[in-house]
N, C-alpha and C positions, 0 to 999 in steps of 0.2 A: 460079269466078266472077271475072271480071276487073273491076278498079276503074278507071274512067276518071279523067283528071286533074280534071275537074269534081267527080266523086264524092269523090275524095281530098281536095280542098280543102273540100268541104262537111263531110266527116268531121272534118277538123281544126278547123273552126269549131264543129261540134257538140261535139267533145271539150272545147274551150275553155269553151263555155257550161256544159256538164255539170260541169266542174271548178269553175267559179265558183259553181255551185248546190250544191256540196258532194257531188256524186254520184260524182265521179272520172271520169277520161278514158275508161277502158274502157267504162263504162256509156254514156257519150255516144256513143262510136263504134258500139257494138252497137245502140243505139236508132236512131242516125242511119242505119245500114245497113238496118234494118228499116223505117224511115220511107220511105227512098228506094226500097226494093224494091217492084215492082208485084205480087209474089207472095210467099207465105210461104216462109221459108227454114228449113233444118235447122240444127242446131248445127254440124254439119260444114261447111256452106256458109259460116256466119258465121266459123268458125275460118279457113277459106281466105281469106275477104275481109279479115279483120283481122290475120292473122298472129299472133294471140294463141293461147295454149295452150288446149286443150279445157277444162281446169279453170277458167281465167280467164273464158272465154266462158260456161261453165256457171254460175259464180258471178254474173256480170253478168246473165244471163237470169233467174236466180232472184230477184235483187234487183229487176229491172225487173218481173217478174211480181208480186212482193209489193207494189210501188208501183202496180200496175194499169196499167202502161204497155205491157206485152207480154202476149200470151196464146197458148195453144196452140190451133191451129185444126184439127189432125188429125195424120195420120202419113203418111210416105212409107216404106213398108216398116216397119222397126222404129224409124225415126227420127221424132222429134216435129217438127212444122212450127210455126214461130213467126211471129207477125205483130205489128206495132206496133198497140197498142190506142188510140193517141193520135196526134194531130197535134202539130206544134210548139206551136200555141196551147194545146192541152190540157196539154202538158208544162209550159208556162209558168204556166198557171193552177194546176196541181198544185204547182209550186214556191211560188207565192204563198201557197197555203193551208198548205203545210208550214212556210213561214216564219212565218206567223201562229201556227200551233199549237206549233211547236218552239222559236221564238225570241222572238216578242213576248209571247205569253201567259205563259210562265214569269216573264219580267221584270215584267210587269204584276202578276201574282199576288204575287211576292216583294215588290215595292214597296208594293202595296195592303195586304198583311197585316202589314207592319212599319212603316208610316209613322207610326202613332200611338205607336210606341215611341221615336221620336226626340225627345229632350228639348230639344235646341237648336232654337229657333224658326226661325232663319235656315237651318239645315240641313234642317229639316222643309219649309220653303217651297221650298227648292231641289229637294228630292226630289219634292215635289208637282208642280213644273214639269216635271221629268223624266218622271214618271208621265203627266202630261197629254200630253207629246210622244209617248210610246209609244202611248197610247190613241188619239190623233189619227191616228198612222200606221196603226194597226190598222184604224180606221174607213175611212181612205182606201184601204187595200189591199183591204178588203172591197167598197168601192164599185167599185174598178177590176176586181176579180174578177167582180162582177155585170155590169159593162159588157161584159166579154168574153163572158159568156153572152148578153147582149142583142144584141150586134152581130156575133157571129161568123158568122152565116149571110149577112150582107151582103157584097157584092163590095167589093173594095178601093176601087173608084171611088166607091161609095156612102158608104163610111166617110170617104174623103178629102173628099168634098163637105160632110160635116158639120163639118169643122174649117177649111174655107177660106171 
């Protein structure tokens, strides 16, 4: 499978995004290839497209499967066929939800369960402000996640008309 210059540039951007999301560059490249492909691909085809080792591609596919971003759609001979289960919008929404669950919620729980133990009134007030900021961010991210669900079926032109 030959990668065009446009596809290669897309892969590099997808790798950058994936790395920023904490998933790593290989996962981004593998997911990007599957999103761009109009047909399911075997692990071997992904290896050829990425120049990654079979074990690295296997690990990336397993992680993407566990995240619900890739699934097996059948077989070509003995080889499994993989397809992206998500669009870029789905992947972004998944990132938002993972950020809420893995990053915001633990801090909110930590601060909430310990705020009453802080003796110094000034420190307690400061921690309450921090907790309030985290809770507001969580609420805003949930609103944004809901907006993605509500507006994702609209065309770009329709969405753009809502903000202009």
